[in-house]
VOPA-332891 format. One line per field, with one value per residue (C-alpha): residue number from 0; x, y, z; chain. Coordinates in steps of 0.1 Angstrom, whole numbers. Layout:
BEGIN
tise = NUM / ...;
px = X / ...;
py = Y / ...;
pz = Z / ...;
zalum = A / ...;
***
This chain:
BEGIN
tise = 0 / 1 / 2 / 3 / 4 / 5 / 6 / 7 / 8 / 9 / 10 / 11 / 12 / 13 / 14 / 15 / 16 / 17 / 18 / 19 / 20 / 21 / 22 / 23 / 24 / 25 / 26 / 27 / 28 / 29 / 30 / 31 / 32 / 33 / 34 / 35 / 36 / 37 / 38 / 39 / 40 / 41 / 42 / 43 / 44 / 45 / 46 / 47 / 48 / 49 / 50 / 51 / 52 / 53 / 54 / 55 / 56 / 57 / 58 / 59 / 60 / 61 / 62 / 63 / 64 / 65 / 66 / 67 / 68 / 69 / 70 / 71 / 72 / 73 / 74 / 75 / 76 / 77 / 78 / 79 / 80 / 81 / 82 / 83 / 84 / 85 / 86 / 87 / 88 / 89 / 90 / 91 / 92 / 93 / 94 / 95 / 96 / 97 / 98 / 99 / 100 / 101 / 102 / 103 / 104 / 105 / 106 / 107 / 108 / 109 / 110 / 111 / 112 / 113 / 114 / 115 / 116 / 117 / 118 / 119 / 120 / 121 / 122 / 123 / 124 / 125 / 126 / 127 / 128 / 129 / 130 / 131 / 132 / 133 / 134 / 135 / 136 / 137 / 138 / 139 / 140 / 141 / 142 / 143 / 144 / 145 / 146 / 147 / 148 / 149 / 150 / 151 / 152 / 153 / 154 / 155 / 156 / 157 / 158 / 159 / 160 / 161 / 162 / 163 / 164 / 165 / 166 / 167 / 168 / 169 / 170 / 171 / 172 / 173 / 174 / 175 / 176 / 177 / 178 / 179 / 180 / 181 / 182 / 183 / 184 / 185 / 186 / 187 / 188 / 189 / 190 / 191 / 192 / 193 / 194 / 195 / 196 / 197 / 198 / 199 / 200 / 201 / 202 / 203 / 204 / 205 / 206 / 207 / 208 / 209 / 210 / 211 / 212 / 213 / 214 / 215 / 216 / 217 / 218 / 219 / 220 / 221 / 222 / 223 / 224 / 225 / 226 / 227 / 228 / 229 / 230 / 231 / 232 / 233 / 234 / 235 / 236 / 237 / 238 / 239 / 240 / 241 / 242 / 243 / 244 / 245 / 246 / 247 / 248 / 249 / 250 / 251 / 252 / 253 / 254 / 255 / 256 / 257 / 258 / 259 / 260 / 261 / 262 / 263 / 264 / 265 / 266 / 267 / 268 / 269 / 270 / 271 / 272;
px = 426 / 392 / 386 / 368 / 399 / 421 / 401 / 400 / 438 / 443 / 429 / 463 / 452 / 448 / 433 / 438 / 425 / 445 / 432 / 438 / 468 / 486 / 514 / 504 / 527 / 555 / 576 / 575 / 583 / 583 / 570 / 548 / 523 / 491 / 488 / 461 / 487 / 512 / 484 / 473 / 508 / 515 / 482 / 489 / 524 / 528 / 511 / 507 / 539 / 562 / 588 / 584 / 615 / 615 / 650 / 640 / 614 / 609 / 578 / 572 / 541 / 551 / 557 / 523 / 505 / 526 / 515 / 479 / 481 / 501 / 534 / 569 / 586 / 619 / 628 / 660 / 666 / 696 / 678 / 672 / 644 / 624 / 632 / 618 / 587 / 583 / 585 / 560 / 536 / 539 / 537 / 499 / 488 / 500 / 474 / 495 / 519 / 531 / 548 / 573 / 579 / 612 / 630 / 667 / 688 / 714 / 724 / 704 / 738 / 744 / 711 / 727 / 747 / 715 / 692 / 695 / 694 / 660 / 643 / 623 / 590 / 584 / 606 / 583 / 593 / 592 / 629 / 643 / 638 / 673 / 682 / 649 / 636 / 669 / 659 / 636 / 599 / 581 / 546 / 538 / 511 / 492 / 468 / 463 / 470 / 478 / 511 / 529 / 519 / 542 / 561 / 569 / 607 / 613 / 639 / 621 / 651 / 654 / 689 / 722 / 740 / 763 / 749 / 715 / 702 / 684 / 716 / 726 / 721 / 701 / 729 / 745 / 712 / 706 / 740 / 732 / 699 / 715 / 741 / 715 / 690 / 718 / 728 / 691 / 686 / 700 / 678 / 646 / 630 / 625 / 593 / 594 / 582 / 598 / 575 / 589 / 567 / 584 / 570 / 586 / 592 / 597 / 629 / 637 / 609 / 623 / 607 / 630 / 621 / 630 / 608 / 629 / 661 / 647 / 636 / 670 / 689 / 669 / 669 / 707 / 711 / 686 / 650 / 623 / 597 / 563 / 538 / 535 / 508 / 496 / 488 / 459 / 462 / 435 / 411 / 437 / 449 / 430 / 432 / 458 / 477 / 476 / 507 / 518 / 485 / 476 / 505 / 529 / 510 / 524 / 510 / 511 / 533 / 512 / 483 / 500 / 529 / 543 / 543 / 568 / 564 / 594 / 601 / 631 / 630 / 635 / 671 / 686 / 661 / 675 / 691 / 709 / 733;
py = 1399 / 1392 / 1385 / 1419 / 1437 / 1418 / 1428 / 1465 / 1464 / 1451 / 1484 / 1499 / 1534 / 1536 / 1562 / 1565 / 1585 / 1595 / 1587 / 1603 / 1581 / 1593 / 1619 / 1650 / 1676 / 1684 / 1697 / 1661 / 1645 / 1662 / 1632 / 1605 / 1581 / 1570 / 1539 / 1525 / 1526 / 1505 / 1482 / 1474 / 1466 / 1445 / 1426 / 1420 / 1407 / 1390 / 1366 / 1370 / 1365 / 1373 / 1400 / 1435 / 1458 / 1496 / 1507 / 1544 / 1541 / 1578 / 1584 / 1546 / 1542 / 1508 / 1495 / 1507 / 1490 / 1459 / 1457 / 1462 / 1432 / 1410 / 1410 / 1414 / 1445 / 1463 / 1499 / 1518 / 1555 / 1578 / 1602 / 1593 / 1617 / 1596 / 1564 / 1580 / 1590 / 1554 / 1542 / 1567 / 1557 / 1520 / 1525 / 1530 / 1496 / 1460 / 1444 / 1413 / 1401 / 1373 / 1397 / 1426 / 1459 / 1476 / 1508 / 1511 / 1542 / 1533 / 1536 / 1515 / 1504 / 1483 / 1465 / 1433 / 1430 / 1426 / 1403 / 1368 / 1359 / 1354 / 1363 / 1393 / 1389 / 1425 / 1456 / 1487 / 1523 / 1559 / 1569 / 1604 / 1621 / 1629 / 1665 / 1678 / 1688 / 1703 / 1739 / 1765 / 1756 / 1780 / 1765 / 1768 / 1742 / 1765 / 1793 / 1827 / 1834 / 1797 / 1800 / 1819 / 1794 / 1780 / 1759 / 1789 / 1792 / 1763 / 1736 / 1703 / 1679 / 1652 / 1661 / 1674 / 1640 / 1633 / 1597 / 1610 / 1602 / 1635 / 1654 / 1637 / 1648 / 1624 / 1604 / 1599 / 1591 / 1564 / 1549 / 1549 / 1533 / 1505 / 1501 / 1499 / 1477 / 1454 / 1448 / 1441 / 1417 / 1386 / 1394 / 1391 / 1357 / 1345 / 1361 / 1385 / 1419 / 1454 / 1484 / 1519 / 1550 / 1580 / 1610 / 1629 / 1666 / 1698 / 1718 / 1749 / 1739 / 1704 / 1671 / 1652 / 1615 / 1600 / 1570 / 1562 / 1564 / 1541 / 1515 / 1516 / 1512 / 1482 / 1464 / 1468 / 1448 / 1420 / 1431 / 1426 / 1454 / 1437 / 1466 / 1503 / 1516 / 1552 / 1566 / 1591 / 1619 / 1642 / 1633 / 1648 / 1677 / 1710 / 1745 / 1735 / 1764 / 1770 / 1760 / 1768 / 1783 / 1790 / 1775 / 1754 / 1723 / 1702 / 1676 / 1684 / 1662 / 1669 / 1650 / 1616 / 1594 / 1560 / 1528 / 1507 / 1471 / 1448 / 1412 / 1390 / 1365 / 1327 / 1315 / 1314 / 1340 / 1373 / 1392 / 1418 / 1398;
pz = 809 / 795 / 758 / 756 / 771 / 747 / 716 / 728 / 733 / 697 / 683 / 685 / 696 / 734 / 757 / 795 / 824 / 854 / 889 / 922 / 929 / 898 / 901 / 880 / 897 / 874 / 903 / 917 / 883 / 848 / 828 / 841 / 826 / 842 / 864 / 839 / 811 / 831 / 842 / 806 / 795 / 826 / 822 / 785 / 789 / 823 / 847 / 884 / 904 / 874 / 875 / 858 / 855 / 850 / 843 / 846 / 873 / 881 / 902 / 905 / 885 / 871 / 906 / 918 / 889 / 894 / 931 / 921 / 898 / 920 / 901 / 915 / 903 / 906 / 895 / 892 / 890 / 894 / 917 / 953 / 955 / 930 / 948 / 980 / 960 / 949 / 984 / 996 / 969 / 977 / 1015 / 1021 / 1008 / 1011 / 988 / 979 / 1006 / 982 / 958 / 963 / 945 / 951 / 939 / 939 / 935 / 908 / 871 / 846 / 831 / 863 / 865 / 850 / 882 / 903 / 883 / 870 / 833 / 818 / 851 / 838 / 820 / 810 / 808 / 810 / 812 / 799 / 795 / 794 / 760 / 751 / 759 / 746 / 781 / 791 / 781 / 794 / 788 / 767 / 769 / 733 / 736 / 760 / 751 / 766 / 802 / 808 / 788 / 816 / 843 / 870 / 844 / 821 / 815 / 839 / 829 / 835 / 829 / 856 / 866 / 853 / 862 / 832 / 834 / 828 / 793 / 794 / 790 / 757 / 721 / 700 / 685 / 719 / 734 / 708 / 716 / 753 / 748 / 728 / 756 / 784 / 766 / 753 / 789 / 798 / 768 / 787 / 817 / 797 / 791 / 756 / 741 / 770 / 760 / 764 / 762 / 759 / 759 / 740 / 722 / 693 / 698 / 678 / 682 / 660 / 636 / 632 / 642 / 664 / 660 / 694 / 687 / 655 / 676 / 702 / 675 / 659 / 692 / 704 / 671 / 670 / 701 / 693 / 702 / 676 / 672 / 675 / 678 / 676 / 697 / 698 / 732 / 722 / 748 / 734 / 762 / 788 / 769 / 774 / 756 / 731 / 714 / 676 / 658 / 622 / 611 / 583 / 562 / 584 / 594 / 622 / 646 / 683 / 703 / 734 / 718 / 713 / 723 / 710 / 730 / 713 / 720 / 714 / 725 / 728 / 700 / 707 / 706 / 671 / 656 / 670 / 641 / 660 / 683;
zalum = A / A / A / A / A / A / A / A / A / A / A / A / A / A / A / A / A / A / A / A / A / A / A / A / A / A / A / A / A / A / A / A / A / A / A / A / A / A / A / A / A / A / A / A / A / A / A / A / A / A / A / A / A / A / A / A / A / A / A / A / A / A / A / A / A / A / A / A / A / A / A / A / A / A / A / A / A / A / A / A / A / A / A / A / A / A / A / A / A / A / A / A / A / A / A / A / A / A / A / A / A / A / A / A / A / A / A / A / A / A / A / A / A / A / A / A / A / A / A / A / A / A / A / A / A / A / A / A / A / A / A / A / A / A / A / A / A / A / A / A / A / A / A / A / A / A / A / A / A / A / A / A / A / A / A / A / A / A / A / A / A / A / A / A / A / A / A / A / A / A / A / A / A / A / A / A / A / A / A / A / A / A / A / A / A / A / A / A / A / A / A / A / A / A / A / A / A / A / A / A / A / A / A / A / A / A / A / A / A / A / A / A / A / A / A / A / A / A / A / A / A / A / A / A / A / A / A / A / A / A / A / A / A / A / A / A / A / A / A / A / A / A / A / A / A / A / A / A / A / A / A / A / A / A / A / A / A / A / A / A / A / A / A / A / A / A / A / A / A / A / A / A / A;
***
């Protein structure tokens, strides 16, 4: 990363654009981030040849960015369909034969059985958002005829597998995140980073603070929160619906997400373990 890129990253509010290789079809995967987002995190927090882990790999964007940047990467997901999608996205190019990017179908709770302690330089993912996608989509962020598009009244949850974090209420979700990231903690090298992309959501006129649950979960098992970065999505959001006007002001979750950057403190300094 150049000095100019480093300074730009320090601003703490990031924007990204999707490219042709990105997955935008919600039928393929309901929640993806752009390759450029994964690439910036990987560039900031790893060197060539190091290992990146995505415990909820989904469509495989982390693996694609890792391949582009000559990093090794491994991703896990409960759904074989998503692992097949990862493999399809990695198949066309072999830019760096010296590194490997691999997806496995399996529970994130079992990752500790596959990797050596302190072998991971970066954990990067966008995890399920508790059970907040596990309901029919009403498209309230859309205006006019776009509201009743192909996504209207569709349930966008990844699966109904009871192991899926997307089936859990927020308290159970926080406990599960603590369990999973607690098991990953020994795999991460000291001062290795862990970046988690999550939004908050509105449900029954209440703000559901998923990012707070994630911060509390990871702190409870030893991670230190280093940076809170805002992913400003206004450049990719079109024709946003009007919420709360004229008296019930709310910020629209579709316009930004949190990139929570943690690291593993050096031995003897972790407060949560």
